[in-house]
N, C-alpha and C positions, 0 to 999 in steps of 0.2 A: 485457099489457106495462105495467109501472109507469110512472107520471107522472113526468117529469123535474121536479126541484126548480126552483122559481123562482130568478132570479138574485138574489144578496143584496148589498145595498148598506149602507154605513155612511155617514150624513150627519155632516159637522161643522156647526158653527153658522152659518158663512157660507152654505153650501148650502141648510141648512134655513130660515134667513132669507130667503134669495132665493126659495125655492119657495113660502113663505106670503105674503110681502109683495107678490109680483108675481103678477098674474092670467095671466100668459103666461110662456113660456120653458121650458127643459129642466127647471129644478128644480121646476116645478109640474107639467110632465108626468111626471116621476118620482114624485111624490107621487100623481098620479091612478092611476098603475100600481099603487102601493102599495095604494091603496083598492080597486082591481080585483083585488087580490091575485095580480097577475102578476109582482110583485117583492116581496121582502122586504126591509123597511127597519129598520135598527138605529140606536140613537143612544145615547150615553151620558148619565147624569144631568147631567154637566157640560154637554153639548151642550143639553139641555133648558134649563138654568138660563141659560146664556149667551144663547140665542136668545131666551128670555123677556125677559130684561134689555135686550137690543137693540131688541127690538120695543117695548117699554114706553117707551124713549127716542126711538126714531126713527120707529115706526109703530104707535102705542097702538091704533088702531082695528082692527089686525089680530090683537090678542091673543085674541078670542073665536074667531076662525077658526083660529088656531094651536092652541088647546086641542082644538078639534073635530078638527082634522088628526091630531092625535096619536092620537086614538081610531079615526078613520075609516080610517087608513092601517094600522091594526094594527101600529104601530111597536113594535118590542121595545126597551125601555129597560133598560140594563144598568148595573151599578155601575162606577165608574171603578176603575182599576187600584190595586193596592197601592204604597206608597211605594217598595218594593224593586223593583217591576216597572218603575217610572218611572225609577228610578236606574239600572237596568241597560241602559235604552234611550236613555240621555241623548245618547250619540253619534250616533243614528240621525237627528237633525234639529237644525238649528242654534238654533231658536227654543225656549227650554226650555218656555214655556207651552203649546207644541203637543204636547209628548212625551205627556201622558195621553191625548190624543185618538188619537193614532198607536197607542199600546199597546192601547187599548181596541178599536180596529178590528183590530189583530193578534190579540187574544185571541178574537174572534169569529169569526176565519178568513173575513172578509168577501170577496166577490168583487171589490168595488170600492169605494174610499174617496172618497166625492164631497166636493168642496171648491172654493171660489173663492179660496182663499189660494194664489195662484200662487206668491208669493215664498218661503214657507217650505215648502211641500209639493210643488209641480209643477216649478218652475224648477230644483230641485236633484235630478237623477235618482239621487243616492245615496239619497235618503229611500226612494224605491220600491225600490231593490235592497237596502238593509240591512232593511227591513221586510218585504220579500217581497210587498207589496201592489201592486195595480194602483191607481193614483191619478191622478184628473182632475177636471175641471169637470163640472158637471151635463150639458153638451152631450156631453162625452167618454163620460160614464157611459150617456147615453142611446144613443148610437151602440153601445156595447158591449152594452147590454141588447138592443136590436133584434138584434144577431148571436146573442146567446145564446138569444133566444125562436125566431128563424128555426132555429136548429140544433136546438132541441128538437121542432120540427114535423117533422123528417125521420125 
């Protein structure tokens, strides 16, 4: 019987920052699951750039760990969406700067968009509805992953 595919996650920069900058928490646990290849993690080039800039400003000692994490977690890094794709999805989310992240996650058909951006992604249920994505915090994603992995074992 073929093995079930691992759960697929798309991290935005807030979730990736939290997973790298903190040695505890759900974000770090998800990165560890990525390293163990229990989950597949995807980010966009924009997420990598934003996370690196934030770390350089707020937690510069975490930069070497960030670069190591990108490799160790076997993260897939995808290009950002085309301008026409971003324009077509502008009505999906109120904050225009978040549209490329949302579209990138939609394009890779991720199982879960992981974010700490409650205001723009989570608190507006229309974002998930319009995008067709499951969206939540690292804690929400970890609970979903546990369920997915438990279901794969049956």
